[in-house]
C-alpha positions as CSV (number, residue, x, y, z in Angstrom):
1,M,9.6,20.5,16.7
2,N,12.3,21.6,18.8
3,L,13.3,18.2,20.8
4,K,16.3,17.3,22.6
5,D,18.2,14.3,21.4
6,R,17.2,11.1,23.3
7,S,14.0,12.8,24.7
8,T,10.7,11.1,24.7
9,L,7.3,12.5,23.9
10,V,3.8,11.2,23.7
11,A,2.2,12.3,20.3
12,D,-0.3,11.2,17.8
13,L,0.7,9.0,15.0
14,I,-1.4,9.1,11.9
15,T,-1.2,6.4,9.3
16,I,-3.1,5.4,6.3
17,G,-5.4,2.4,6.9
18,R,-4.2,-0.6,4.9
19,K,-7.7,-1.7,4.1
20,S,-9.8,1.4,4.1
21,G,-7.2,3.9,2.7
22,Q,-8.5,6.4,5.4
23,P,-6.3,8.3,8.2
24,R,-5.9,6.3,11.4
25,T,-4.7,7.9,14.6
26,V,-3.0,6.3,17.7
27,E,-1.4,7.9,20.6
28,L,2.2,6.5,21.2
29,R,5.1,7.4,23.3
30,F,8.3,8.1,21.0
31,L,12.0,8.4,21.4
32,Y,13.7,11.3,19.5
33,F,17.1,10.0,18.6
34,Q,19.5,11.5,16.1
35,G,16.8,13.4,14.2
36,K,14.5,10.4,13.9
37,F,11.5,9.3,15.9
38,Y,11.4,5.8,17.1
39,A,8.1,4.1,18.1
40,T,7.8,0.4,19.6
41,S,5.5,-2.3,20.0
42,T,4.9,-5.6,21.8
43,R,4.2,-7.0,18.5
44,V,3.5,-6.2,15.0
45,Q,0.9,-8.9,14.0
46,G,-2.4,-7.8,15.4
47,K,-1.4,-4.1,15.8
48,H,-3.2,-2.1,13.2
49,W,-0.7,0.9,13.4
50,C,2.2,-1.3,12.7
51,Q,0.8,-2.9,9.8
52,N,-0.5,0.1,8.3
53,M,3.1,1.5,8.2
54,L,4.4,-1.6,6.8
55,A,1.8,-1.2,4.0
56,N,2.1,2.4,3.4
57,S,5.3,4.1,4.9
58,A,3.8,7.7,4.7
59,V,3.0,8.7,8.3
60,T,2.2,12.1,10.3
61,I,3.2,12.8,13.8
62,T,1.3,15.5,15.7
63,A,2.5,16.9,19.1
64,K,2.5,20.2,20.9
65,G,0.4,21.9,18.2
66,E,2.9,21.0,15.5
67,T,2.6,18.4,12.6
68,L,5.3,16.7,10.9
69,A,5.3,14.3,8.0
70,G,7.6,11.4,7.6
71,S,8.5,7.9,6.3
72,A,8.4,4.8,8.5
73,K,10.1,1.6,8.4
74,Q,10.5,-1.1,10.9
75,V,14.1,-1.3,12.3
76,T,15.9,-4.5,11.1
77,D,19.5,-3.7,12.6
78,E,19.7,-5.6,15.7
79,A,22.2,-3.1,17.1
80,L,20.2,0.1,16.4
81,R,16.9,-1.7,17.7
82,Q,18.5,-2.6,21.1
83,Q,20.0,0.9,21.4
84,V,16.7,2.5,20.8
85,L,15.0,0.1,23.3
86,T,17.7,0.6,25.9
87,L,17.3,4.5,25.6
88,R,13.5,4.3,25.8
89,D,12.9,2.0,28.8
90,S,14.7,1.1,32.0
91,P,15.1,-1.7,32.1
92,P,14.9,-2.1,28.5
93,Q,12.2,-4.4,27.1
94,L,14.4,-6.1,24.3
95,E,11.6,-8.2,23.1
96,R,9.8,-5.3,21.3
97,A,9.6,-4.3,17.7
98,V,11.0,-0.9,16.8
99,F,9.9,1.5,14.0
100,E,11.8,4.5,12.7
101,I,10.2,7.6,11.4
102,T,12.4,9.8,9.4
103,P,10.8,13.4,9.0
104,N,10.4,14.7,5.4
105,I,12.8,17.6,5.1
């Protein structure tokens, strides 16, 4: 994917179901920042895609006819979390959880 730094895109995120072991797809808006993708959520509990990534970090992003495999983790660095939320939304929604997806190269 040829993306400009700090751009956003809507793409499908495919996780592996933590209970079923089957692929699960959800459409999300991502921020592309410094070579990584960031997704945010209002909460982690009750959000299957968030819980699936915490149980199995292997994910796939599909957008614009391209597929990219990667590894996901929840952002715990508070400065990075706030930076991502500030870049993603105006005004920033600072209460959101942030997940970072690093493409496999």
